[in-house]
SERO-4910 file (N, C-alpha, C, O; in steps of 0.05 Angstrom, whole numbers):
BEGIN
 pado doro    nc1    nc2    nc3   cac1   cac2   cac3    cc1    cc2    cc3    oc1    oc2    oc3
  Unk    A   -555    589    566   -553    556    561   -541    542    536   -517    537    532
  Unk    A   -567    535    517   -572    514    502   -546    524    485   -526    510    480
  Unk    A   -550    554    477   -531    574    452   -499    556    463   -495    534    451
  Unk    A   -486    560    475   -460    551    505   -458    518    494   -437    507    486
  Unk    A   -485    505    496   -479    476    504   -476    458    480   -468    434    482
  Unk    A   -485    474    450   -490    462    425   -464    457    419   -443    467    429
  Unk    A   -467    439    401   -437    436    380   -440    455    352   -461    458    340
  Unk    A   -426    462    348   -423    483    324   -426    480    303   -408    466    293
  Unk    A   -442    487    289   -451    490    261   -432    482    228   -416    496    215
  Unk    A   -441    458    227   -424    450    203   -428    455    169   -446    444    156
  Unk    A   -419    462    163   -436    475    131   -445    448    116   -434    426    119
  Unk    A   -464    452    100   -477    425     84   -474    436     55   -472    459     48
  Unk    A   -476    406     36   -483    426      1   -514    407      4   -517    386     17
  Unk    A   -531    418     -9   -556    409    -11   -558    404    -49   -540    413    -64
  Unk    A   -581    387    -60   -567    380    -83   -602    388   -100   -619    371    -94
  Unk    A   -609    401   -111   -635    404   -115   -638    402   -157   -621    400   -175
  Unk    A   -669    403   -156   -666    400   -193   -664    410   -198   -677    426   -185
  Unk    A   -644    428   -223   -670    459   -239   -681    447   -256   -682    423   -263
  Unk    A   -695    473   -265   -720    465   -278   -711    471   -310   -695    489   -317
  Unk    A   -719    460   -320   -712    450   -358   -714    481   -369   -725    494   -352
  Unk    A   -711    491   -385   -725    508   -396   -735    511   -429   -723    511   -450
  Unk    A   -761    515   -422   -774    494   -451   -750    508   -473   -738    529   -469
  Unk    A   -749    489   -497   -742    491   -518   -711    490   -524   -698    495   -545
  Unk    A   -702    479   -491   -673    471   -492   -659    445   -507   -677    430   -517
  Unk    A   -639    437   -511   -634    418   -529   -608    415   -515   -590    428   -526
  Unk    A   -600    398   -488   -580    388   -495   -556    386   -505   -554    375   -527
  Unk    A   -539    395   -495   -512    385   -513   -500    355   -524   -500    337   -508
  Unk    A   -492    352   -547   -480    319   -556   -463    306   -537   -447    292   -550
  Unk    A   -460    304   -510   -447    280   -494   -436    281   -515   -443    280   -539
  Unk    A   -402    286   -494   -374    262   -514   -368    232   -503   -369    220   -481
  Unk    A   -365    227   -522   -364    186   -515   -347    191   -492   -333    210   -487
  Unk    A   -353    169   -479   -334    149   -455   -306    140   -462   -287    142   -447
  Unk    A   -305    130   -489   -280    137   -494   -269    157   -501   -244    152   -503
  Unk    A   -273    178   -508   -253    204   -521   -248    207   -487   -226    202   -478
  Unk    A   -278    220   -466   -260    234   -447   -229    215   -437   -205    221   -437
  Unk    A   -245    190   -429   -235    182   -409   -198    176   -424   -178    174   -410
  Unk    A   -198    174   -451   -169    180   -476   -158    202   -458   -139    196   -444
  Unk    A   -169    229   -456   -168    254   -457   -148    253   -417   -126    263   -413
  Unk    A   -167    237   -397   -166    241   -369   -150    226   -371   -147    222   -347
  Unk    A   -129    207   -384   -113    188   -385    -81    199   -395    -60    190   -388
  Unk    A    -84    215   -409    -62    225   -427    -57    261   -398    -36    271   -390
  Unk    A    -66    264   -395    -62    286   -372    -56    275   -349    -39    287   -336
  Unk    A    -73    241   -334    -62    252   -301    -37    218   -301    -32    196   -311
  Unk    A    -27    243   -279      1    216   -270     -4    186   -272      5    167   -285
  Unk    A    -29    195   -246    -35    157   -233    -67    159   -246    -76    182   -252
  Unk    A    -88    129   -251    -99    118   -241   -107     98   -239    -97     79   -251
  Unk    A   -138     97   -216   -127     76   -204   -164     65   -197   -182     80   -204
  Unk    A   -168     46   -187   -193     42   -179   -184     34   -148   -160     32   -142
  Unk    A   -203     29   -133   -209     40   -106   -237     39    -97   -259     41   -108
  Unk    A   -227     36    -61   -269     32    -65   -263     58    -25   -253     50     -4
  Unk    A   -270     76    -29   -271     94     -6   -276     92     20   -299     90     30
  Unk    A   -244     92     39   -257     83     68   -267    100     81   -284     97     99
  Unk    A   -252    129     69   -271    164     90   -262    186     78   -239    190     71
  Unk    A   -279    200     76   -288    223     61   -299    241     86   -317    237    102
  Unk    A   -271    277     82   -271    290    108   -276    318     87   -266    323     66
  Unk    A   -293    330    102   -290    360     81   -261    375     97   -252    376    120
  Unk    A   -254    381     77   -220    396     79   -227    424     74   -251    430     68
  Unk    A   -211    441     75   -213    475     61   -219    480     42   -213    470     20
  Unk    A   -238    503     50   -254    515     22   -273    482     14   -276    462     28
  Unk    A   -285    487    -16   -289    456    -17   -276    444    -30   -283    438    -53
  Unk    A   -248    436    -18   -243    420    -29   -252    397     -4   -259    406     18
  Unk    A   -251    365     -8   -256    342      2   -225    322     12   -220    308     -7
  Unk    A   -215    319     22   -201    290     21   -209    262     23   -222    255     43
  Unk    A   -207    256     17   -218    220     20   -192    199     19   -171    200      5
  Unk    A   -200    185     35   -176    151     40   -195    136     20   -220    131     18
  Unk    A   -167    129      1   -177    105    -15   -163     82    -21   -142     86    -33
  Unk    A   -168     56    -14   -172     33     -5   -161     39    -51   -176     52    -67
  Unk    A   -132     24    -57   -119     10    -81   -135    -10    -89   -129    -25    -71
  Unk    A   -150    -22   -102   -156    -41   -118   -125    -52   -137   -107    -67   -131
  Unk    A   -133    -30   -174   -110    -36   -182    -92     -6   -199    -95    -15   -221
  Unk    A    -86      3   -201    -62     17   -212    -73     16   -233    -77     -8   -237
  Unk    A    -88     43   -266    -88     37   -291    -76     44   -296    -74     39   -320
  Unk    A    -60     57   -289    -42     80   -294    -12     86   -271    -16     98   -250
  Unk    A      9     77   -278     21     86   -246     26     63   -242     22     44   -257
  Unk    A     41     67   -211     36     48   -186     37     59   -157     35     84   -159
  Unk    A     38     54   -132     34     58   -118     27     47    -82     44     29    -79
  Unk    A     23     47    -76     10     50    -37    -15     38    -43    -29     52    -58
  Unk    A    -29     11    -33    -49     10    -17    -73     31    -15    -96     34    -21
  Unk    A    -58     40     -5    -78     66     10    -69     90      4    -46     98      9
  Unk    A    -89    103     -9    -86    143    -12   -100    160     -4   -124    155      2
  Unk    A    -89    184     -2   -111    203     -1   -104    218     -8    -80    224    -10
  Unk    A   -139    240    -22   -138    236    -51   -158    266    -40   -179    265    -28
  Unk    A   -147    289    -47   -166    312    -41   -172    318    -74   -161    307    -93
  Unk    A   -199    343    -75   -209    339   -102   -231    367    -95   -231    382    -76
  Unk    A   -245    366   -114   -278    379   -111   -290    370   -123   -297    370   -147
  Unk    A   -295    349    -85   -314    325    -86   -339    330    -72   -343    325    -48
  Unk    A   -359    344    -91   -386    351    -85   -409    333    -91   -417    322   -112
  Unk    A   -417    334    -64   -445    312    -64   -459    309    -85   -457    285    -90
  Unk    A   -478    322   -106   -486    332   -127   -458    321   -163   -456    332   -186
  Unk    A   -445    304   -154   -424    298   -171   -436    270   -199   -424    249   -194
  Unk    A   -445    268   -211   -472    245   -224   -432    222   -221   -408    222   -225
  Unk    A   -457    206   -210   -433    173   -221   -421    176   -202   -397    174   -208
  Unk    A   -425    181   -172   -415    188   -140   -417    178   -121   -440    176   -129
  Unk    A   -417    170   -103   -423    174    -85   -406    167    -52   -388    150    -46
  Unk    A   -418    184    -40   -391    190    -17   -400    169      8   -388    173     29
  Unk    A   -417    150      7   -408    134     25   -394    110     22   -393     94      3
  Unk    A   -377    107     57   -356     87     53   -362     59     37   -384     48     35
  Unk    A   -341     52     26   -339     34     16   -360     26    -17   -368      5    -26
  Unk    A   -363     61    -28   -360     56    -45   -332     65    -63   -311     77    -57
  Unk    A   -345     50    -93   -324     42   -113   -315     64   -137   -333     77   -149
  Unk    A   -297     67   -140   -287    103   -164   -263     94   -179   -246     84   -164
  Unk    A   -256     95   -201   -229    114   -221   -235    131   -224   -253    144   -235
  Unk    A   -201    134   -202   -194    166   -208   -163    176   -222   -141    165   -222
  Unk    A   -171    197   -231   -147    208   -248   -138    235   -245   -147    256   -253
  Unk    A   -108    226   -224   -102    237   -204    -77    248   -214    -69    240   -236
  Unk    A    -57    272   -196    -41    276   -207    -14    286   -174    -19    304   -158
  Unk    A     13    268   -173      9    279   -145     35    253   -156     38    239   -177
  Unk    A     54    255   -122     67    233   -123     55    212    -98     45    220    -77
  Unk    A     60    183   -107     32    182    -88     56    159    -70     51    138    -59
  Unk    A     81    170    -72     98    157    -36     91    174    -12     86    168     12
  Unk    A     93    204    -30     97    235    -17     56    227     12     32    224      7
  Unk    A     73    227     35     58    245     48     27    256     40      6    244     45
  Unk    A     29    286     25     12    298     10     -4    293     -1      2    275    -18
  Unk    A    -27    300     -2    -59    275    -12    -43    277    -41    -22    289    -46
  Unk    A    -62    258    -65    -59    265    -96    -78    277    -89    -91    278    -69
  Unk    A    -78    293   -120    -98    324   -126   -115    306   -150   -105    290   -166
  Unk    A   -138    312   -147   -156    297   -165   -167    307   -192   -172    332   -191
  Unk    A   -172    297   -216   -167    313   -233   -202    311   -247   -213    329   -260
  Unk    A   -210    292   -243   -240    277   -249   -239    247   -241   -218    235   -234
  Unk    A   -263    237   -243   -265    201   -231   -301    200   -253   -318    213   -264
  Unk    A   -290    164   -243   -316    160   -252   -323    131   -239   -309    116   -227
  Unk    A   -360    129   -247   -348     91   -234   -345     77   -235   -367     67   -234
  Unk    A   -328     54   -238   -322     40   -240   -332     22   -252   -351      8   -243
  Unk    A   -316     19   -285   -324      9   -303   -300    -23   -320   -276    -29   -321
  Unk    A   -324    -34   -329   -290    -38   -347   -291    -29   -370   -279    -47   -382
  Unk    A   -299     -8   -393   -304      8   -400   -287     32   -404   -276     42   -423
  Unk    A   -289     36   -375   -272     59   -365   -237     39   -367   -220     45   -384
  Unk    A   -234     20   -350   -207     16   -352   -197     -5   -380   -173    -10   -382
  Unk    A   -211    -12   -393   -213     -9   -426   -206     14   -434   -202     17   -459
  Unk    A   -205     19   -430   -206     57   -447   -180     78   -431   -179    100   -440
  Unk    A   -158     72   -408   -138     79   -391   -123     46   -406   -100     52   -413
  Unk    A   -126     24   -411   -103      8   -423   -104     24   -454    -83     31   -467
  Unk    A   -126     28   -462   -120     30   -494    -98     51   -489    -74     47   -493
  Unk    A   -110     79   -478    -96    107   -478    -59    103   -473    -42    111   -489
  Unk    A    -52     89   -449    -35     87   -439    -23     62   -445      0     70   -446
  Unk    A    -23     36   -450    -16     18   -460     -9      0   -436      0    -21   -443
  Unk    A    -12      5   -404      0     -5   -378    -34    -29   -363    -56    -29   -351
  Unk    A    -16    -42   -374    -34    -68   -351    -42    -51   -335    -31    -29   -328
  Unk    A    -75    -70   -322    -71    -70   -292    -52    -89   -270    -48   -113   -265
  Unk    A    -42    -58   -258    -24    -78   -231    -31    -81   -208    -49    -63   -206
  Unk    A    -30    -92   -187    -28    -77   -158    -19    -67   -148      4    -63   -154
  Unk    A    -30    -54   -125    -14    -38   -107     16    -47   -102     22    -69   -110
  Unk    A     34    -31    -90     59    -33    -81     65    -51    -58     84    -64    -50
  Unk    A     28    -44    -47     43    -61    -17     40    -95    -22     53   -111     -9
  Unk    A     21   -102    -44     33   -137    -53     66   -149    -50     76   -168    -38
  Unk    A     73   -131    -65    112   -139    -61    112   -136    -22    134   -143    -12
  Unk    A     99   -130     -8    121   -125     24    120   -147     42    126   -149     66
  Unk    A    102   -180     13    104   -198     35    126   -209     14    128   -232     23
  Unk    A    142   -208     -5    170   -208     -8    193   -213      9    205   -234     17
  Unk    A    196   -186     13    200   -171     32    199   -178     54    221   -170     64
  Unk    A    186   -190     72    173   -199     99    191   -229     96    213   -235    106
  Unk    A    175   -242     81    190   -272     75    225   -276     73    234   -298     77
  Unk    A    245   -250     66    247   -255     53    275   -242     89    297   -247     99
  Unk    A    252   -226     93    259   -217    124    253   -244    148    263   -252    169
  Unk    A    242   -249    138    249   -277    169    266   -299    161    280   -314    175
  Unk    A    262   -299    129    289   -318    131    306   -322    139    315   -343    149
  Unk    A    319   -294    134    344   -279    138    347   -296    163    361   -315    169
  Unk    A    325   -279    178    315   -277    213    325   -304    223    340   -308    241
  Unk    A    316   -319    211    312   -349    230    354   -367    215    370   -382    226
  Unk    A    353   -359    198    385   -359    193    394   -356    207    402   -374    223
  Unk    A    399   -323    209    415   -324    240    421   -335    256    442   -345    263
  Unk    A    387   -331    271    370   -344    294    387   -383    299    391   -395    320
  Unk    A    393   -393    267    398   -425    272    440   -420    280    454   -433    296
  Unk    A    451   -395    260    477   -402    264    486   -393    285    510   -397    288
  Unk    A    477   -384    300    479   -359    329    463   -397    352    473   -406    372
  Unk    A    451   -402    345    451   -440    362    467   -455    353    477   -468    371
  Unk    A    476   -462    324    495   -479    320    528   -465    334    546   -480    342
  Unk    A    529   -443    335    552   -433    356    560   -436    376    583   -441    384
  Unk    A    533   -432    390    532   -437    419    526   -467    433    526   -471    457
  Unk    A    524   -482    418    524   -513    414    552   -523    405    549   -544    417
  Unk    A    565   -524    400    592   -511    389    603   -512    411    610   -533    422
  Unk    A    607   -484    421    609   -471    446    607   -484    472    626   -485    487
  Unk    A    585   -493    477    582   -516    497    603   -541    491    622   -546    506
  Unk    A    595   -556    466    602   -574    460    638   -584    473    650   -605    480
  Unk    A    645   -550    470    680   -551    471    689   -543    497    713   -543    504
  Unk    A    664   -534    518    663   -530    543    658   -559    563    665   -562    587
  Unk    A    642   -580    543    643   -609    565    666   -617    556    675   -632    574
  Unk    A    686   -616    533    717   -623    534    740   -631    537    757   -648    529
  Unk    A    735   -609    553    752   -593    569    756   -604    591    770   -593    607
***
């Protein structure tokens, strides 16, 4: 009975430190500026954002929902979905909701399909400066900030239309009273 009523098991990933081989000399790390420049050139979109949710996807891929704080390259909406190989042991990355990261992506931000992740870094001013130096683009707010302009224009037109109809009604009522 317990087997039938228990929820199905879900796959999990675990990290375990690896033993260091005696005499092993790690390779010289590539400077951050060089890493960022290469990733910036090959990515269509670079953004900084806050992770709202993380959902395991097909295979080893996962899908993140990210609230965009600013676009460092390209432009797009306030919220995007990002698909990629986000494994728990990745350096400098946490899957908890509310964590911040800089993502290097490919895809169409206005499409319903998730953007494809190339790489990511912790949000750092050095990363943002590296992207800016590599692309020449200054950070930009998500497209949603411009919705306020369109909304205010719509409200103005709507109020104007309402005032026009009211004016026409008053004229019509005045003409009826004159008769």
